[in-house]
C-alpha positions as CSV (number, residue, x, y, z in Angstrom):
1,M,6.9,-17.6,17.2
2,P,3.5,-19.8,17.1
3,A,2.4,-21.4,13.8
4,S,-0.7,-20.0,13.9
5,I,-2.8,-17.3,15.6
6,Q,-6.3,-17.8,16.1
7,N,-7.3,-14.8,17.6
8,T,-8.5,-12.8,14.9
9,A,-8.9,-9.8,17.4
10,K,-5.3,-9.5,17.3
11,L,-5.4,-8.7,13.6
12,D,-8.0,-6.3,14.0
13,I,-6.0,-4.5,16.5
14,V,-3.0,-4.3,14.0
15,L,-5.2,-3.5,11.1
16,N,-7.1,-1.0,12.7
17,G,-3.8,0.8,14.1
18,L,-2.6,0.9,10.4
19,M,-5.7,2.7,9.4
20,R,-6.0,5.1,12.1
21,R,-2.3,6.6,11.9
22,Y,-2.8,6.7,7.8
23,K,-6.1,8.4,7.8
24,E,-4.3,11.2,10.1
25,R,-1.5,11.7,7.8
26,V,-3.5,11.7,4.5
27,P,-6.0,14.0,4.3
28,D,-7.6,12.7,1.2
29,V,-8.9,9.7,3.1
30,K,-11.5,11.5,5.2
31,K,-12.1,14.0,2.6
32,I,-13.2,11.1,0.4
33,L,-14.9,9.0,2.6
34,D,-16.7,12.3,4.3
35,A,-17.8,13.1,0.4
36,M,-19.1,9.5,0.1
37,V,-21.2,9.5,3.1
38,S,-22.4,13.4,2.2
39,E,-23.6,12.1,-1.2
40,G,-25.3,8.9,0.2
41,I,-23.0,6.5,-1.7
42,I,-22.3,4.8,2.0
43,K,-24.4,5.3,5.2
44,T,-21.0,5.4,7.5
45,Q,-17.2,5.0,6.8
46,E,-17.0,1.3,8.1
47,D,-19.4,0.4,5.0
48,V,-16.4,0.8,2.5
49,E,-14.7,-2.7,1.8
50,N,-10.8,-2.4,1.8
51,D,-9.5,-4.2,-1.1
52,H,-5.9,-4.1,0.0
53,I,-3.1,-2.3,1.7
54,A,0.5,-1.7,0.5
55,F,3.8,-1.7,2.1
56,R,7.3,-0.9,0.8
57,T,10.6,-2.6,2.0
58,M,14.0,-2.7,1.4
59,G,15.4,-5.9,-0.1
60,V,18.5,-6.5,2.2
61,P,18.9,-9.9,4.2
62,Q,17.5,-8.8,7.6
63,L,14.5,-6.9,6.1
64,G,12.5,-7.0,3.0
65,I,9.7,-9.2,2.2
66,S,11.1,-12.5,3.9
67,S,11.2,-10.6,7.4
68,F,7.9,-8.7,6.8
69,E,5.5,-11.3,5.9
70,K,6.6,-13.0,9.2
71,I,4.2,-10.1,10.7
72,F,1.0,-11.4,8.8
73,L,1.5,-15.1,8.0
74,P,0.8,-16.3,11.7
75,Y,-2.5,-14.2,11.8
76,G,-3.8,-16.3,8.8
77,Y,-2.7,-14.7,5.5
78,E,-1.6,-16.9,2.5
79,K,1.3,-15.8,0.1
80,R,0.2,-15.9,-3.3
81,D,1.8,-14.6,-6.5
82,H,5.0,-13.1,-7.2
83,Y,5.8,-10.0,-9.3
84,F,8.8,-8.6,-10.8
85,F,9.0,-4.9,-12.1
86,E,12.5,-4.4,-14.1
87,G,12.5,-0.8,-14.2
88,K,11.9,0.2,-10.9
89,K,14.2,-2.6,-9.7
90,L,11.4,-4.4,-7.4
91,D,10.1,-7.6,-6.3
92,A,6.7,-7.9,-4.6
93,W,4.3,-10.6,-3.5
94,W,0.6,-10.4,-2.3
95,Y,-1.4,-12.2,0.3
96,S,-4.7,-13.4,0.8
97,P,-6.7,-13.0,4.1
98,A,-8.3,-15.8,6.0
99,R,-11.3,-13.9,6.4
100,E,-13.0,-12.3,3.5
101,R,-13.7,-9.0,5.3
102,D,-10.0,-8.3,5.6
103,P,-7.5,-6.6,3.2
104,R,-5.1,-8.3,0.8
105,I,-1.8,-7.3,1.4
106,F,0.9,-6.4,-1.0
107,V,4.2,-6.0,-0.2
108,S,7.1,-4.8,-2.6
109,E,10.9,-4.7,-1.9
110,L,13.7,-2.6,-3.5
111,R,16.3,-4.9,-5.2
112,V,19.0,-2.9,-3.6
113,G,21.7,-5.0,-5.2
114,D,20.7,-3.8,-8.6
115,L,21.2,0.0,-7.6
116,S,24.5,1.9,-8.2
117,E,27.4,1.3,-5.6
118,E,26.7,4.9,-4.2
119,S,23.1,4.3,-3.8
120,Q,23.9,0.5,-2.1
121,R,26.2,2.4,0.4
122,I,23.9,5.4,1.6
123,I,20.9,2.6,1.9
124,K,23.3,-0.1,4.1
125,S,24.5,2.8,6.1
126,Y,21.1,3.0,7.6
127,T,19.7,-0.7,7.1
128,D,22.9,-2.3,8.7
129,E,21.7,-0.4,11.8
130,V,19.3,-3.2,12.2
131,V,21.4,-6.4,13.5
132,G,19.2,-9.4,12.6
133,D,15.7,-9.9,11.8
134,P,13.5,-7.7,14.1
135,V,10.6,-9.5,13.4
136,D,12.1,-12.6,15.1
137,N,12.0,-10.4,18.5
138,L,8.4,-9.5,18.3
139,D,5.7,-11.2,20.4
140,L,3.0,-11.4,17.7
141,N,0.7,-12.5,20.4
142,D,0.9,-8.8,21.6
143,A,-1.2,-7.0,19.0
144,D,-0.3,-3.5,20.3
145,A,3.5,-4.5,20.2
146,V,3.1,-5.2,16.5
147,D,1.0,-2.0,16.0
148,Q,3.9,0.0,17.7
149,F,6.6,-2.1,15.6
150,L,4.9,-0.9,12.3
151,H,5.1,2.6,13.3
152,T,8.6,2.7,14.9
153,P,11.7,3.6,12.8
154,L,13.9,1.2,12.1
155,W,16.9,3.1,11.3
156,R,18.2,6.8,12.2
157,T,16.3,9.7,10.4
158,P,18.3,10.1,6.9
159,T,20.1,13.3,5.9
160,L,18.4,15.5,3.2
161,S,21.5,15.2,1.1
162,D,21.0,11.2,1.3
163,Y,17.4,11.6,0.4
164,L,18.0,13.7,-2.6
165,T,20.9,11.3,-3.8
166,L,18.6,8.4,-3.9
167,L,15.7,10.3,-5.1
168,K,17.8,10.9,-8.3
169,E,18.4,7.1,-8.9
170,S,15.2,5.5,-7.5
171,E,12.3,7.6,-6.1
172,Y,11.1,4.0,-4.3
173,A,14.4,4.3,-2.5
174,A,14.1,7.7,-1.4
175,W,10.5,7.1,-0.2
176,V,11.2,4.0,1.8
177,I,14.6,5.5,3.4
178,Y,12.4,8.3,5.1
179,N,9.0,6.5,5.6
180,R,10.1,3.2,6.3
181,Y,7.4,0.6,7.0
182,Y,4.5,3.3,6.8
183,L,1.3,2.2,5.1
184,N,2.0,3.3,1.6
185,H,-2.1,3.1,0.8
186,F,-5.3,1.7,1.0
187,T,-7.9,0.9,-1.4
188,I,-11.4,1.3,-1.6
189,S,-13.3,-1.6,-3.3
190,V,-15.5,0.4,-5.9
191,H,-17.5,-2.4,-7.4
192,N,-19.5,-3.2,-4.2
193,L,-20.9,0.7,-4.5
194,P,-24.1,1.7,-5.8
195,K,-24.9,1.9,-9.4
196,G,-23.1,4.9,-10.6
197,Y,-20.1,4.8,-8.4
198,D,-19.4,1.0,-8.8
199,T,-16.9,1.4,-11.7
200,V,-13.5,3.0,-11.6
201,A,-14.7,5.3,-14.4
202,D,-17.8,6.7,-12.5
203,F,-15.9,6.7,-9.1
204,N,-13.0,8.8,-11.0
205,V,-15.9,11.5,-12.1
206,F,-16.8,11.4,-8.3
207,L,-13.2,12.0,-7.0
208,E,-12.3,14.7,-9.5
209,K,-15.6,16.5,-9.2
210,H,-14.3,16.7,-5.2
211,G,-10.9,18.0,-6.0
212,I,-8.9,14.9,-6.0
213,M,-6.0,15.1,-8.0
214,L,-5.7,11.3,-9.8
215,N,-2.4,9.6,-11.0
216,T,-2.1,10.0,-14.5
217,S,0.9,7.5,-15.5
218,G,-0.5,5.2,-18.0
219,G,-3.9,7.3,-18.1
220,K,-5.9,7.7,-15.4
221,I,-7.6,4.1,-15.4
222,K,-5.1,1.4,-15.4
223,T,-6.5,-2.2,-16.8
224,S,-5.4,-5.5,-16.7
225,P,-4.9,-7.2,-20.1
226,D,-7.9,-9.7,-19.1
227,G,-10.1,-6.9,-18.3
228,G,-11.1,-8.1,-14.9
229,L,-8.9,-5.6,-12.6
230,I,-9.6,-1.9,-13.3
231,Q,-7.5,0.5,-10.8
232,S,-6.9,4.4,-10.3
233,A,-5.2,6.0,-7.5
234,T,-4.7,9.6,-5.9
235,V,-1.7,11.3,-6.1
236,A,0.2,11.3,-3.0
237,E,-0.2,13.8,-0.2
238,M,2.9,15.9,0.1
239,I,4.4,16.2,3.8
240,D,6.8,18.6,5.4
241,A,9.6,15.9,6.5
242,E,12.3,16.8,8.9
243,F,15.6,15.7,8.1
244,V,18.9,15.4,10.4
245,G,20.0,18.8,11.6
246,G,16.3,20.1,11.4
247,E,16.7,20.6,7.8
248,T,13.1,20.2,6.0
249,Y,11.8,19.2,2.7
250,R,8.7,18.7,1.1
251,I,8.3,14.7,0.3
252,S,5.8,12.3,-1.0
253,G,3.6,10.9,1.6
254,S,1.0,7.9,1.1
255,Y,-1.7,7.8,-1.2
256,V,-5.5,6.2,-1.7
257,E,-6.1,3.5,-4.5
258,F,-9.3,2.3,-6.2
259,A,-10.1,-0.9,-7.5
260,E,-13.0,-2.6,-9.4
261,R,-12.6,-6.5,-9.8
262,R,-15.2,-7.8,-12.3
263,V,-17.1,-11.0,-11.8
264,L,-15.3,-13.9,-13.4
265,Q,-16.9,-15.6,-16.5
266,Q,-17.9,-18.4,-15.0
267,F,-19.9,-16.9,-12.6
268,S,-21.6,-14.2,-14.6
269,G,-25.0,-15.7,-14.2
270,L,-24.9,-15.0,-10.5
271,S,-27.4,-12.2,-9.0
272,S,-25.9,-9.3,-7.3
273,P,-26.6,-10.7,-3.6
274,E,-25.0,-13.9,-4.5
275,I,-21.6,-12.6,-5.4
276,S,-18.9,-12.4,-2.9
277,R,-15.1,-11.7,-3.3
278,K,-14.3,-15.4,-4.5
279,H,-16.5,-14.8,-7.7
280,R,-14.3,-11.7,-8.7
281,R,-10.9,-11.5,-10.5
282,D,-8.2,-11.9,-7.6
283,G,-4.8,-10.9,-7.4
284,F,-2.9,-8.0,-9.1
285,E,-1.6,-7.1,-12.3
286,A,2.2,-6.0,-12.9
287,A,1.3,-3.4,-15.6
288,N,-1.2,-1.7,-13.6
289,A,0.9,-1.7,-10.1
290,D,3.8,-0.4,-12.0
291,K,2.1,2.6,-13.0
292,I,0.5,3.3,-9.4
293,F,3.7,3.1,-7.7
294,E,4.4,6.3,-9.4
295,S,1.5,7.9,-7.4
296,T,4.6,9.0,-4.7
297,Y,6.9,10.0,-7.9
298,T,7.8,13.5,-8.9
299,T,6.4,13.1,-12.2
300,Q,3.0,13.1,-10.6
301,T,3.4,14.9,-7.5
302,G,5.0,18.0,-9.3
303,K,1.9,18.4,-11.5
C-alpha cells in the first residue's frame, strides 16, 4: 500500500460514489437540495459544502476504525481527535482532509467486547467471516475498486431474529449488522448559506416548512459548550430491509445532518469574503454527536 496517493481525482471518484448511492437511498437529500434550489438559497446542488460524512463500524480486530482509516489516510486525510460514548459503548475519531473543499470524516466503532455475551456471539458469527483485514488487499490506486468495496457487504445478510436481538441491546449494533459500511450521513454546512438560512435555527425552520422531520433527542438544536458548533439532523429514512429467508422488516437507513461552525474569536474581525474553514470552529463535540447518533434509533424513527 503506498504511503501517499497524490492523485486527488481518485478521492473524487470515491466520494462521488458514496454520495451517488447515498442520494438514491435517502430521498430527504434530494427533497432538501431541490427545495434549496427552488427557494434560491443555492443555484445548483454543487453549491452545498459538505461539512463531513460519517461511517459506523464494528470494533473487532480485523475491522473497526483501525482498518477503515487505512482507506482514507493515503488520500491525504489526517487523524485528529478521539471521542468516547460511554452509554452507547462507542469510540470515534475524526479525520481532516488535505483539501479544504473535501468533507471531514467521522468514523465510529462499537466496543463489541462491552456488550452482553449473547450480542457478542451474534456479532462475531458474522464478523468472523472476515478473515484478516480486508483493506490490506484493496488497491487504493484503483478508486473504482475502493468505491465498490465500500458498497459490498463484508459478511452474510443477517437473520431478522439476530437483528432484533441486537436491537434490544444496541441499536447501533443492529444498524451496522445490516447496513455495514453504508454511508451513515452527510452534512450540509449552513454557515456558508445566504442570510436567513445561515444558522441551524433558521435552517431548521426552512426544513420543517418543507416537511422534514428533525431529530429531537436533546432538543432539535445541539450546541457545543463553547457555542462554536451547532448541529441538527433529520430522522433516518426507514427502508424495507430483506433478511435471510426473504423476511422483510422496516429498519433505519441513513439521514442528513446540518452544521453551523462559528468564526473563532481571534478571527472575529475578518469580513465574510476573508473567512475560510480554518477560521471557524473545527472538530466535533461528543455531547452533540451522542444525540445525533439517535437519528437512527427507534425513539426517533417511531415518532
